FIGURO-976610 format. One record per residue: residue in three letters; x, y, z of N, C-alpha, C, CB in turn. Coordinates in steps of 0.1 Angstrom, whole numbers, plus 2048, in hexadecimal, padded with zeros to 3 digits. Glycine has a CB too. Layout:
BEGIN
alaXYZXYZXYZXYZ...
END
This chain:
BEGIN
met7E18E983B7DD8DC8367EA8D68317D38DD82Bser7EB8C88347F78C482E7F38BC8227FF8BC837val7FD8B781C7FC8B080E7F28A381080B8AA807leu7F289D81C7EB89181F7DD8948207F188B82Aasp7DA8A18217CC8A68227C58A98157CB8B282Cile7CE8AD80B7C88AE7FE7BE8A07F97D58B17F5pro7B18A37F67A789C7F47AB88F7EB79D8A47EFile7B18917E07B58857D97C287C7E07BA88C7CBval7CA8827E67D487C7EE7CE8717FB7DC88B7F6ser7C387A8037BD87480C7B58688067B687E812arg7AD8697FB7A785E7F67AF8517F27A28637EAval7BC8557ED7C58497E87C98437F57D484F7DFarg7CC84B7FF7D184480B7C883D8137D884E814arg7BB8418127B183A8197AC82D8137A784381Basn7AC82D8057AD8227FA7B68177FC7B08297EDhis7C381F7FE7CC8167FE7CE80E80B7D881C7FAgly7C78158187C780F8247BE8028227C3818830leu7B180781D7A77FB81B7AB7F081279A802816glu7B47F38087BA7EA7FE7C37DF8087C37F57F2his7CB7E58107D37DD8197CA7D48227DC7E7821ala7C07DA8277B97D48337B17C782C7AD7DF83Bthr7AD7CB81F7A77BF8177AF7B58147A27C280Cile7BD7B78127C67AD80C7CA7A581A7D37B5804asn7CC7AE8247D07A78337C479B8367D07B4842leu7B779F8347AB7978367AC78982D79E79F833leu7AF78E81F7AF7828177BC77B81A7AD785807asn7C677F81D7D37788207D176F82C7DE781823gln7C87738387C376A8417BA75F83C7BD77184Barg7B37608337AA75682F7B074D82579D75D829tyr7B975381D7C074C8127D174D8147BA752804pro7D774781E7E574A8227EE74A8177EB74182Dphe7EB74180E7F773F8057F27437F57FD72C805leu7EB74C7F57E47527E87EC75F7E57D37557EApro7F47617DA7FB76D7D87F17787D680676C7CDleu7F37857DC7E978E7D97F179C7D87DE78D7E3ser7EA7A47D07F27B17D07E67BC7CF7FE7B17C2gly7E87C67D17E07D37CD7E47E07C97D97D67D7tyr7DA7E77C27E07F57BF7D47FD7C17E77F87B0ser7D68097C77CD8137CD7CB8217C57D28167DAile7C28257C07BF8307B97B483A7C27B982B7AApro7B08457BD7A884E7C479A8477C67A785C7BEgly7958417BD78A83A7BA78882D7C07888397ACgly7918287C779381A7CC79E8137CC78C8127C5phe79D8067C67AC7FF7C77A87F37C07B37FA7D7phe7B17EB7BC7B47DF7B37B87D77BD7BD7E07A7ile7B47C67BA7B97BD7C17BD7B27B67B07B97CBval7CA7B07B67CF7A67AD7D37987B17D97AC7A7gly7CB78F7AE7CC7807B47C17777B17CE7807C3asp7C376B7B17BA75F7AE7AF75F7B87C37527AEval7A77687BA79F7677C579176A7C07A37707D0ser7867657C57787677C17737767C476E75D7CAthr76A7787BC7637887BB75B7877CC75478A7A9ala75577C7CF74E77C7DC75877E7E774576E7DEala7637797E576C77A7F27757887F277676E7F2val77578D7E677C79B7E876F7A47EE7847A27D6lys7637A27E97577AC7EF7587A87FD7467AA7E8glu75A79D80275879980F76479F817758789811ala76E79E81377C7A381B77A7B281A78C79E813ala7787BA80F7777C580F76C7CD8177777C7803ala7607C78197557CB82375B7CA8307497C2821arg7617BE8337657BA8427707C484476B7A9844ala77B7C883A7857CD83E77F7DE8407937C9833leu7767E48397717F183D7697F284A7687F5833glu7627E584E75B7E68597667E78657527DB85Barg7707DF86477C7DE86E7847EA8717867D4869leu7887F186278B7FD86378580786B78B800858asn77780986976F81286E76E81087C762811867arg77080488277280089077E8058977717F1891gly78880788F79280D89479E80589278F80F8A1glu79D7FA88A7A97F188B7B27F587E7A57DF88Agly7B68028817C18068767CA7FC8707CB81187Cphe7CF7F587A7DB7EF87A7DB7E786D7DE7E6886leu7CD7E28677CA7DB85D7D07E18507BE7D985Dala7D27F084F7D77F78467E77F78447D3804848ile7ED7EE84C7FB7EF8477FD7E08418067F3854his8067DE8378077D18338187CF8327FE7CD825pro81D7C383382B7C18348317C182582E7B483Casn8287BF81A82D7BE80E8297CA80782A7B2807cys8257D680C8217E280682D7E97FC81C7EC812gly82D7EC7F38377F57E883F7FF7F282F8007DCthr8388057FB83D80F80584980980B833813811asn8487FE8118537F881785E7F580D84E7EC81Dphe85F7F28008687F17FA86E7FD7F48667EA7F3val8688087F286B8137EE8758187F985E81B7EBval86F81880787681D81388281781686F81C81Dser8828098148918018138998058088907F2810gly8948077FE89B80C7F18A38187F389280F7E5phe89D8227F889F8307FC8AC830808890837802val8AB8298118B382781C8C18208178AB81F826ile8BF8178108C980E8098D08188038C38037FEgly8CD81B7F88D18257EE8D98317F48C582A7E5leu8D18387FF8D88438038E683E80D8CE84D80Bleu8E58328148F183081A8FD82C8108F0826824val8F98238069018207FB90782C7F58FB81A7F2trp9008367F39068447EE90F8487F88FA8507EBphe90B84B80491585380D92284880E90D85881Egly91E83C80B92D83080A9368337FE92881F806met93183A7F493683D7E993E84D7EB92A83C7DEval9398557F29428607F294E8607F893C8697F6gly9558677EC9628697EA96A85F7E396686B7F6ala9648547DD96984C7D596D8517C69608417D5lys9788537C297A8587B897C8507AA98385F7BBser9838447AC98583C79F97B8307A499683779Cgly97B82679897481C7969798127A1973818788arg9898147A39908097AC98980B7BB9A380C7AEasp98981B7BE98481E7CD9768187CD9858307D2lys96E8197C49608147C59618057C79578187B8val9687FE7C19677EE7C296E7EB7CF96F7E57B5lys9757F47D697C7F07E39727F17ED9887F77E6arg9697FB7EA95F7FD7F39537F47F495A8097F1leu9537EA7EA9477DF7E89447D87F694A7D37DCpro94B7D67FE9497CE80A9427D88139577C8811ile9477E28159407EF81C9327F18179497FC818leu9317F28099227F68049197EC8089207F77F6leu91E7DD8059147D28089137D481691A7C2805ala91B7D78209177D882F90C7E28319237DC839leu90E7EF82B9077F982B8FA7F682790D802825ser8F87ED81B8EB7EA8188E57E181F8EB7E580Dval8EB7D88258E27CF82D8E07D983B8EB7BE830leu8E87DF8418E57E88498D87F18488EF7EF84Agly8D97F783B8CD7FD8368C07F58358CF80182Aleu8C07E98328B27E08318B07DF83F8B37D182Aile8B77DB8488B47D98558AE7E485C8BF7D685Cala8B67F085A8B07FC8618A480285B8BA806860ser8A080284D8928038478897FA84C8937FF838gln88A7EF85187D7E78528717ED85B8807DA857pro8767F386786A7FA86F8678098688707FC880leu86C80C85E86981C85885F81884C878825851gly86080D84785480983984780A8428557F682Fpro84380484C8358058528328128578327FB85Eleu83E81785C83982486383782E85684582C870val83D82E84B83983684082B83183B843834834gln82882683B81D82383981282684181D81A838gln81382684E80A82D85680883B85580E82B864arg81284385581285285581085A84981E856859val81185083C81485982F80B85282682485B829thr80C84482380A83E8167FB83A818814831812thr7F68368267EB82F8267E28358337EF81F828ser7D58348337CF83983F7C682D8457C784783Cgly7C682B8517BE81E8567B282685C7C6813863asp7AE83385A7A083985B79B83A84E7A0846861pro79283384978983583C78284283B77F82B83Bgln77D84784777885784776C85683D784864841gly76384E83F75584D83675784982B74E859832leu76084082776383981A75A82E81B773833818ser75382B80E74B82080B74F8187FF73F825809ile74980C80174A8037F27428037EB74B7F77F1glu7418067E07368077D87347FB7CE7388147D0lys73F7F57CA73D7E97C374B7E37C37367EA7B3val74C7D57BF7577CE7BC7557CA7AD7597C37C6val75E7CB7A475D7C979476A7BD7917607DA78Bpro7667B278E7707AA7887747AE77A76C79D788ile7827AF7797877AE76B7907A476978D7BB766arg78A79D75D79379275879979374C78D788757phe7A478D74F7AD78B7437B277C73E7BA793746gly7A77757397AA7677397A97617457B6765734arg7B275B74B7B17567577B575E7647B774A757phe7BA76975D7C17717697B477A76B7D177B764cys7B177E77A7A878877E7AF79278679D782784val7A779E7877AA7AA78D79F7AD7947AF7B5785his79A7B379E7917B87A37927C77A778E7B17ABarg7897CD7A37897DC7A37807DF7B07837E2795val7847E67BB77B7E97C67767F77C37827E87D5val76C7F97C17668097BE76280F7CD7578087B2thr7698197D17658227DF76182F7DA7728257EBlys7598357E57568417E57568467F274A8427DEser75A8547F275B85B7FF7508648037678647FFglu74F86681274486D81574287B80A746870824ser74E88280974E88E80274688B7F475E893800gln74A87F7EC74687C7DD7368797E074F86F7D5gln7348747ED7268707ED71B87D7EF7268667F9gln7238867F87198947F971B89A7ED71C89E804glu7248997E37228A27DA71889C7CF7308A67D5glu7168907D170D88A7C76FE88B7CB71087B7C4thr6FD88D7DA6F08907E06EB89F7DD6F188E7EFasp6F58A77DE6F58B57DA6EF8B87CD7038BA7DAglu6F48B07C36F08B17B56E48AD7B26F88A97AFglu6DE8A57BA6CF8A17B76C68AA7BB6CA8947BE
END
């Protein structure tokens, strides 16, 4: 059993994929609306000035499309995974660029090389972020995930939507308890 198959990790990955698919569909409908999301084992949050009806519709369509095999919807260009991967690659290259620098003067002299390594790291990491999303941090296969409800949480004019999901195993446990 891989770490990715641990039930809580698997639920977060599936919810993360559904979160991305939902945001991708909302972005198609509202191309200039800034949105973000955050996934947890029991669902995900959508942050942005969008109606509850639009979130419900997009989440339902996203789940339907993921179930039809459109796993590409689970990848999003602004996912934090992309930023973490880029930061890691850049940090690693810069660290290698500092190997052997003894004094502050040596480090300053290497600044142009470090900047070049940073740019190289940023370019090299571009295809890695989506790959890490696809294989590690998200799942494009909902595997029996269902949407239970969408709950708006308001803070004055600011609104967050909580999308509550359930997995088949959770639904089976509830059926067994009855």
